[in-house]
C-alpha positions, 0 to 999 in steps of 0.5 A, a space after each residue: 630834531 637837529 643833530 647835536 653840534 660837536 663840542 666847541 673844543 674840537 673846532 678850536 683844536 682843528 682851527 689851531 692845528 690848521 693854522 699852525 699845521 702842527 698838533 704840537 704848536 696848536 697844543 702850546 697855543 691853546 693850553 692843551 697836550 699834543 695828544 689831546 689836540 690830536 684826539 679832539 681833531 680825530 673825534 671831529 673827523 669821525 663825527 664829520 665822516 671825512 679826513 681833515 688832515 693828511 698826517 705826514 712825517 714832517 707835519 700836517 697838510 689840510 685835505 680838501 675837506 679841511 680847506 672847506 671847513 676852515 674858513 667857516 670855523 674861522 668865521 664862527 670863532 671870530 663871531 664868538 670872540 666878538 660877542 664875548 668881548 663886549 662883556 669882557 673888562 679890559 684886564 688892565 683895569 679893575 671893575 668895582 661894583 658898588 650897590 648903594 641907596 639911590 639917594 647916596 648915588 644921586 646926592 653923595 657919589 655923583 657930585 664927588 665922582 670926578 675926584 675919585 675917577 681922577 685919582 683912580 683912572 684904572 678903576 671901572 665903576 659899576 653902580 647899582 641903585 637900591 631903595 629897600 634893604 632886601 634889594 641888596 640881597 639880589 646883587 653881588 657887590 664889592 661895596 654896599 651902602 645900605 639905608 636902614 637900622 644898625 641891626 639891618 646893616 650888620 655888625 661889620 658895617 660902618 656909619 657913613 656920615 652923620 645920623 642927623 636929620 635936618 630941615 631944608 628948603 629952596 632959597 626961593 621958598 619964603 615963609 615960616 617952616 610951620 606955614 610951608 608944605 612939608 615933604 616926608 620920606 615914607 618907610 622910616 620910623 623918623 618924620 616930622 612929628 618926632 622932629 617937631 618934638 625935638 625942635 620944641 615946636 607944635 606938631 607938624 603934618 606933612 602934605 607930600 610923601 615920597 619913598 626915600 630921602 633923595 626924591 624928598 631933597 629933589 622936591 624941596 630943591 624945586 620949591 615944593 616944600 621943606 624936606 627932612 633928610 640926612 644932612 650929608 645928602 645935601 652937602 653938594 646942593 648946599 654948596 651950590 646954593 640950591 638948598 638952604 636950612 629951613 630951621 636950625 634944629 636937627 633930629 637923631 635918626 633911627 635909620 642911617 646909611 651904612 657902608 659894608 666891605 664885601 671884598 678887600 680888593 685894592 679898588 674896593 678899599 680905595 673907594 671906601 677910603 675916598 667916600 668916607 673921607 669925602 663924607 667926613 669932610 662934608 659933615 664939617 660945618 665950616 666946609 659949607 658956606 
């Protein structure tokens, strides 16, 4: 079994002292006391069994052993610095982690993100996608946008957008809604049956099932049928003429999108204010042609 390596701090103390040829200067550089640096270097010398410095009245001088060790310690510390730098965020920026329903990331955040980044160029944004409520417990986010019931979202969450489900289809898909394929998102208590009842038409049966509203909207946009989704998810697609209403009726949904603030940093508040304002503007009927 290979012997244990000396502590990294011993090498840091040695490298700083060797570069400055002073325990006092090394201590000020690495945030330690002079006696601590001296003691750690002494401990390293005892572990290696050789002297690394000649202690002189006017300062330090490297021994031949010290000169031999220094380049290797320099290289090792440089490697560690480079390896960790890849994971470090620039201190001049704010890292904001947003955990959100994949549907919201795809259809709400992504289309409007250029506006947010233009307003807040110093915020580094990390988006974590989720589908089901329990997936949010696996991440530590500054802002969460969950899909589910009010009870699942929690009392501190705010409704994002409207609670209305609307029927949408591709402009290229012709025919009456009752005669077209219907796409339904599973895992919700809403669907085509209660929507048809609210619309006052005969019961409807879907023929294509997906796991969330985002894929349902994607499938409808490509002409695979009519989807039933939250109206604010389709704002960007409607503005681009990629999707159009298939019927004027809507249904009040039991499950919706809720935003929760898990931190009160300036970046988190800025993101919350931006997305709430964006969704509110999108839900205004005259905003969509």
